[in-house]
Structure formats: C-alpha cells, structure tokens
N, CA, C and O atoms as a GROMACS GRO file, in nm:
protein
  296
    1UNK      N    1   8.192   5.453  -0.486
    1UNK     CA    2   8.331   5.421  -0.463
    1UNK      C    3   8.414   5.472  -0.581
    1UNK      O    4   8.383   5.440  -0.696
    2UNK      N    5   8.517   5.549  -0.558
    2UNK     CA    6   8.598   5.604  -0.666
    2UNK      C    7   8.676   5.497  -0.743
    2UNK      O    8   8.711   5.392  -0.688
    3UNK      N    9   8.700   5.525  -0.868
    3UNK     CA   10   8.778   5.435  -0.952
    3UNK      C   11   8.926   5.458  -0.923
    3UNK      O   12   8.976   5.568  -0.946
    4UNK      N   13   8.999   5.357  -0.873
    4UNK     CA   14   9.139   5.377  -0.835
    4UNK      C   15   9.232   5.403  -0.954
    4UNK      O   16   9.342   5.454  -0.936
    5UNK      N   17   9.188   5.368  -1.076
    5UNK     CA   18   9.273   5.389  -1.194
    5UNK      C   19   9.244   5.522  -1.262
    5UNK      O   20   9.314   5.559  -1.356
    6UNK      N   21   9.142   5.593  -1.217
    6UNK     CA   22   9.107   5.721  -1.278
    6UNK      C   23   9.211   5.826  -1.242
    6UNK      O   24   9.250   5.840  -1.126
    7UNK      N   25   9.257   5.899  -1.342
    7UNK     CA   26   9.353   6.005  -1.319
    7UNK      C   27   9.308   6.128  -1.396
    7UNK      O   28   9.287   6.122  -1.517
    8UNK      N   29   9.291   6.238  -1.328
    8UNK     CA   30   9.247   6.361  -1.393
    8UNK      C   31   9.352   6.411  -1.491
    8UNK      O   32   9.471   6.387  -1.474
    9UNK      N   33   9.304   6.482  -1.593
    9UNK     CA   34   9.394   6.544  -1.690
    9UNK      C   35   9.447   6.674  -1.631
    9UNK      O   36   9.369   6.761  -1.591
   10UNK      N   37   9.577   6.686  -1.625
   10UNK     CA   38   9.638   6.809  -1.574
   10UNK      C   39   9.662   6.904  -1.691
   10UNK      O   40   9.653   6.865  -1.807
   11UNK      N   41   9.693   7.028  -1.659
   11UNK     CA   42   9.726   7.127  -1.763
   11UNK      C   43   9.849   7.081  -1.842
   11UNK      O   44   9.856   7.102  -1.963
   12UNK      N   45   9.944   7.018  -1.775
   12UNK     CA   46  10.063   6.966  -1.843
   12UNK      C   47  10.028   6.852  -1.938
   12UNK      O   48  10.082   6.844  -2.048
   13UNK      N   49   9.936   6.764  -1.897
   13UNK     CA   50   9.890   6.654  -1.983
   13UNK      C   51   9.827   6.710  -2.111
   13UNK      O   52   9.856   6.664  -2.221
   14UNK      N   53   9.742   6.809  -2.094
   14UNK     CA   54   9.672   6.868  -2.208
   14UNK      C   55   9.770   6.939  -2.300
   14UNK      O   56   9.759   6.931  -2.422
   15UNK      N   57   9.866   7.010  -2.242
   15UNK     CA   58   9.967   7.078  -2.322
   15UNK      C   59  10.049   6.977  -2.403
   15UNK      O   60  10.079   7.000  -2.520
   16UNK      N   61  10.085   6.864  -2.341
   16UNK     CA   62  10.160   6.760  -2.411
   16UNK      C   63  10.077   6.700  -2.522
   16UNK      O   64  10.128   6.675  -2.632
   17UNK      N   65   9.949   6.676  -2.496
   17UNK     CA   66   9.859   6.622  -2.597
   17UNK      C   67   9.852   6.716  -2.717
   17UNK      O   68   9.864   6.672  -2.831
   18UNK      N   69   9.832   6.845  -2.691
   18UNK     CA   70   9.824   6.943  -2.799
   18UNK      C   71   9.955   6.952  -2.877
   18UNK      O   72   9.954   6.966  -2.999
   19UNK      N   73  10.067   6.944  -2.806
   19UNK     CA   74  10.197   6.954  -2.870
   19UNK      C   75  10.228   6.833  -2.958
   19UNK      O   76  10.288   6.848  -3.065
   20UNK      N   77  10.189   6.715  -2.915
   20UNK     CA   78  10.220   6.593  -2.988
   20UNK      C   79  10.119   6.561  -3.099
   20UNK      O   80  10.149   6.484  -3.190
   21UNK      N   81  10.000   6.619  -3.091
   21UNK     CA   82   9.894   6.590  -3.188
   21UNK      C   83   9.942   6.622  -3.329
   21UNK      O   84  10.006   6.725  -3.352
   22UNK      N   85   9.912   6.535  -3.421
   22UNK     CA   86   9.945   6.544  -3.562
   22UNK      C   87  10.094   6.538  -3.590
   22UNK      O   88  10.138   6.562  -3.702
   23UNK      N   89  10.174   6.506  -3.488
   23UNK     CA   90  10.318   6.489  -3.506
   23UNK      C   91  10.359   6.344  -3.478
   23UNK      O   92  10.452   6.292  -3.539
   24UNK      N   93  10.289   6.282  -3.387
   24UNK     CA   94  10.320   6.145  -3.344
   24UNK      C   95  10.197   6.057  -3.362
   24UNK      O   96  10.084   6.106  -3.352
   25UNK      N   97  10.216   5.928  -3.389
   25UNK     CA   98  10.101   5.836  -3.394
   25UNK      C   99  10.028   5.834  -3.261
   25UNK      O  100  10.087   5.854  -3.155
   26UNK      N  101   9.900   5.808  -3.267
   26UNK     CA  102   9.814   5.808  -3.149
   26UNK      C  103   9.868   5.718  -3.038
   26UNK      O  104   9.866   5.756  -2.921
   27UNK      N  105   9.914   5.601  -3.074
   27UNK     CA  106   9.965   5.508  -2.974
   27UNK      C  107  10.086   5.566  -2.901
   27UNK      O  108  10.102   5.544  -2.781
   28UNK      N  109  10.170   5.639  -2.971
   28UNK     CA  110  10.286   5.702  -2.908
   28UNK      C  111  10.244   5.813  -2.813
   28UNK      O  112  10.299   5.828  -2.704
   29UNK      N  113  10.145   5.892  -2.856
   29UNK     CA  114  10.094   6.000  -2.770
   29UNK      C  115  10.038   5.940  -2.641
   29UNK      O  116  10.070   5.986  -2.532
   30UNK      N  117   9.957   5.837  -2.655
   30UNK     CA  118   9.897   5.772  -2.538
   30UNK      C  119  10.004   5.716  -2.445
   30UNK      O  120   9.996   5.731  -2.323
   31UNK      N  121  10.105   5.652  -2.502
   31UNK     CA  122  10.212   5.594  -2.420
   31UNK      C  123  10.289   5.703  -2.345
   31UNK      O  124  10.320   5.686  -2.227
   32UNK      N  125  10.318   5.812  -2.411
   32UNK     CA  126  10.390   5.922  -2.346
   32UNK      C  127  10.309   5.982  -2.231
   32UNK      O  128  10.365   6.027  -2.131
   33UNK      N  129  10.177   5.982  -2.247
   33UNK     CA  130  10.089   6.035  -2.143
   33UNK      C  131  10.059   5.933  -2.034
   33UNK      O  132  10.005   5.968  -1.929
   34UNK      N  133  10.094   5.807  -2.058
   34UNK     CA  134  10.063   5.701  -1.962
   34UNK      C  135   9.915   5.672  -1.956
   34UNK      O  136   9.861   5.640  -1.850
   35UNK      N  137   9.848   5.683  -2.070
   35UNK     CA  138   9.704   5.660  -2.079
   35UNK      C  139   9.673   5.565  -2.193
   35UNK      O  140   9.758   5.539  -2.278
   36UNK      N  141   9.551   5.514  -2.195
   36UNK     CA  142   9.510   5.424  -2.302
   36UNK      C  143   9.485   5.504  -2.430
   36UNK      O  144   9.464   5.626  -2.427
   37UNK      N  145   9.488   5.434  -2.542
   37UNK     CA  146   9.460   5.498  -2.671
   37UNK      C  147   9.318   5.554  -2.671
   37UNK      O  148   9.294   5.663  -2.722
   38UNK      N  149   9.224   5.478  -2.615
   38UNK     CA  150   9.084   5.522  -2.611
   38UNK      C  151   9.066   5.649  -2.530
   38UNK      O  152   8.996   5.741  -2.573
   39UNK      N  153   9.127   5.654  -2.413
   39UNK     CA  154   9.116   5.771  -2.327
   39UNK      C  155   9.178   5.892  -2.395
   39UNK      O  156   9.124   6.003  -2.388
   40UNK      N  157   9.290   5.872  -2.460
   40UNK     CA  158   9.358   5.981  -2.530
   40UNK      C  159   9.272   6.032  -2.645
   40UNK      O  160   9.261   6.153  -2.666
   41UNK      N  161   9.212   5.940  -2.720
   41UNK     CA  162   9.127   5.980  -2.832
   41UNK      C  163   9.004   6.057  -2.784
   41UNK      O  164   8.965   6.155  -2.847
   42UNK      N  165   8.944   6.014  -2.676
   42UNK     CA  166   8.825   6.082  -2.623
   42UNK      C  167   8.861   6.223  -2.578
   42UNK      O  168   8.788   6.318  -2.607
   43UNK      N  169   8.973   6.238  -2.508
   43UNK     CA  170   9.013   6.371  -2.461
   43UNK      C  171   9.044   6.462  -2.579
   43UNK      O  172   9.006   6.580  -2.578
   44UNK      N  173   9.112   6.410  -2.680
   44UNK     CA  174   9.143   6.490  -2.798
   44UNK      C  175   9.013   6.536  -2.866
   44UNK      O  176   9.002   6.651  -2.909
   45UNK      N  177   8.917   6.446  -2.874
   45UNK     CA  178   8.788   6.481  -2.934
   45UNK      C  179   8.718   6.590  -2.853
   45UNK      O  180   8.664   6.685  -2.910
   46UNK      N  181   8.720   6.578  -2.721
   46UNK     CA  182   8.658   6.679  -2.635
   46UNK      C  183   8.722   6.816  -2.655
   46UNK      O  184   8.656   6.919  -2.646
   47UNK      N  185   8.852   6.816  -2.682
   47UNK     CA  186   8.926   6.942  -2.702
   47UNK      C  187   8.925   6.990  -2.847
   47UNK      O  188   8.976   7.097  -2.878
   48UNK      N  189   8.865   6.909  -2.936
   48UNK     CA  190   8.860   6.946  -3.077
   48UNK      C  191   8.994   6.932  -3.147
   48UNK      O  192   9.023   7.005  -3.242
   49UNK      N  193   9.076   6.838  -3.100
   49UNK     CA  194   9.209   6.815  -3.155
   49UNK      C  195   9.208   6.689  -3.241
   49UNK      O  196   9.158   6.585  -3.198
   50UNK      N  197   9.262   6.698  -3.361
   50UNK     CA  198   9.277   6.581  -3.445
   50UNK      C  199   9.409   6.513  -3.412
   50UNK      O  200   9.511   6.580  -3.397
   51UNK      N  201   9.407   6.381  -3.402
   51UNK     CA  202   9.529   6.306  -3.375
   51UNK      C  203   9.582   6.237  -3.500
   51UNK      O  204   9.680   6.162  -3.494
   52UNK      N  205   9.518   6.263  -3.615
   52UNK     CA  206   9.567   6.202  -3.738
   52UNK      C  207   9.700   6.264  -3.777
   52UNK      O  208   9.715   6.386  -3.777
   53UNK      N  209   9.794   6.179  -3.809
   53UNK     CA  210   9.925   6.224  -3.854
   53UNK      C  211   9.919   6.240  -4.005
   53UNK      O  212   9.888   6.144  -4.076
   54UNK      N  213   9.948   6.361  -4.056
   54UNK     CA  214   9.943   6.379  -4.202
   54UNK      C  215  10.040   6.284  -4.272
   54UNK      O  216  10.151   6.261  -4.225
   55UNK      N  217   9.996   6.231  -4.384
   55UNK     CA  218  10.080   6.139  -4.460
   55UNK      C  219  10.194   6.216  -4.526
   55UNK      O  220  10.179   6.331  -4.567
   56UNK      N  221  10.306   6.150  -4.533
   56UNK     CA  222  10.420   6.203  -4.604
   56UNK      C  223  10.470   6.093  -4.695
   56UNK      O  224  10.547   6.007  -4.652
   57UNK      N  225  10.429   6.095  -4.820
   57UNK     CA  226  10.467   5.990  -4.913
   57UNK      C  227  10.370   5.874  -4.909
   57UNK      O  228  10.249   5.896  -4.903
   58UNK      N  229  10.419   5.754  -4.911
   58UNK     CA  230  10.336   5.634  -4.915
   58UNK      C  231  10.302   5.582  -4.779
   58UNK      O  232  10.321   5.463  -4.752
   59UNK      N  233  10.253   5.665  -4.691
   59UNK     CA  234  10.227   5.632  -4.551
   59UNK      C  235  10.138   5.512  -4.530
   59UNK      O  236  10.105   5.440  -4.624
   60UNK      N  237  10.100   5.493  -4.408
   60UNK     CA  238  10.020   5.378  -4.368
   60UNK      C  239   9.877   5.390  -4.420
   60UNK      O  240   9.831   5.499  -4.454
   61UNK      N  241   9.808   5.279  -4.424
   61UNK     CA  242   9.670   5.276  -4.470
   61UNK      C  243   9.578   5.347  -4.371
   61UNK      O  244   9.609   5.358  -4.252
   62UNK      N  245   9.465   5.395  -4.422
   62UNK     CA  246   9.368   5.466  -4.337
   62UNK      C  247   9.320   5.376  -4.225
   62UNK      O  248   9.297   5.256  -4.245
   63UNK      N  249   9.304   5.434  -4.106
   63UNK     CA  250   9.256   5.357  -3.991
   63UNK      C  251   9.364   5.273  -3.926
   63UNK      O  252   9.334   5.185  -3.846
   64UNK      N  253   9.488   5.300  -3.960
   64UNK     CA  254   9.597   5.222  -3.903
   64UNK      C  255   9.636   5.275  -3.766
   64UNK      O  256   9.566   5.359  -3.710
   65UNK      N  257   9.746   5.227  -3.714
   65UNK     CA  258   9.792   5.268  -3.582
   65UNK      C  259   9.845   5.411  -3.580
   65UNK      O  260   9.882   5.461  -3.474
   66UNK      N  261   9.849   5.479  -3.697
   66UNK     CA  262   9.901   5.615  -3.699
   66UNK      C  263   9.798   5.716  -3.652
   66UNK      O  264   9.832   5.833  -3.631
   67UNK      N  265   9.674   5.674  -3.636
   67UNK     CA  266   9.574   5.766  -3.585
   67UNK      C  267   9.475   5.694  -3.495
   67UNK      O  268   9.479   5.572  -3.481
   68UNK      N  269   9.387   5.770  -3.433
   68UNK     CA  270   9.290   5.712  -3.340
   68UNK      C  271   9.152   5.698  -3.402
   68UNK      O  272   9.055   5.674  -3.330
   69UNK      N  273   9.140   5.712  -3.533
   69UNK     CA  274   9.008   5.709  -3.595
   69UNK      C  275   8.941   5.573  -3.583
   69UNK      O  276   8.818   5.563  -3.594
   70UNK      N  277   9.018   5.467  -3.560
   70UNK     CA  278   8.959   5.335  -3.547
   70UNK      C  279   8.903   5.309  -3.407
   70UNK      O  280   8.836   5.208  -3.386
   71UNK      N  281   8.928   5.400  -3.312
   71UNK     CA  282   8.878   5.385  -3.177
   71UNK      C  283   8.732   5.422  -3.174
   71UNK      O  284   8.694   5.528  -3.224
   72UNK      N  285   8.650   5.337  -3.117
   72UNK     CA  286   8.506   5.364  -3.109
   72UNK      C  287   8.464   5.381  -2.964
   72UNK      O  288   8.509   5.308  -2.876
   73UNK      N  289   8.376   5.479  -2.942
   73UNK     CA  290   8.322   5.497  -2.807
   73UNK      C  291   8.204   5.402  -2.792
   73UNK      O  292   8.122   5.389  -2.883
   74UNK      N  293   8.195   5.336  -2.678
   74UNK     CA  294   8.082   5.245  -2.652
   74UNK      C  295   7.984   5.309  -2.560
   74UNK      O  296   7.883   5.248  -2.526
   0.00000   0.00000   0.00000
C-alpha cells in the first residue's frame, strides 16, 4: 500500500534545495520545500550538498537550528 504522505522530489524541488543550501538555515529550507527537516537533510546528503550555513561573526553554536548536522538517520 503506498504511503499517502510520500511526495517525489521534482527537478524544481532539487533546484530550490541547491539554491538555498548554505544561504538559509536548514529549517527554513525544509519549510520552503514543504518537507521535514529530516527528509531535506537526507536528500541533501544524497546529492552531496552541505546545508551548513557559514558563520558570519558570532553565529549560533555548532549543531544548532542553522544546520541539519544534528539530524540522525535511524
């Protein structure tokens, strides 16, 4: 039985992910795509894209909401 919440990644979704990567916090990227943070992080990893936002000044602590590094695959 298919998962009713499953949505395939379109070329536009991937383009948006690539465009927003390293510019916006992971949670913002996920929200713009209408996907969970975990799903967004997994897809970025599959594509070899880092979602870490480079620090500018006294930025947030490591593993914060500015990146997806705290997301773990189960």
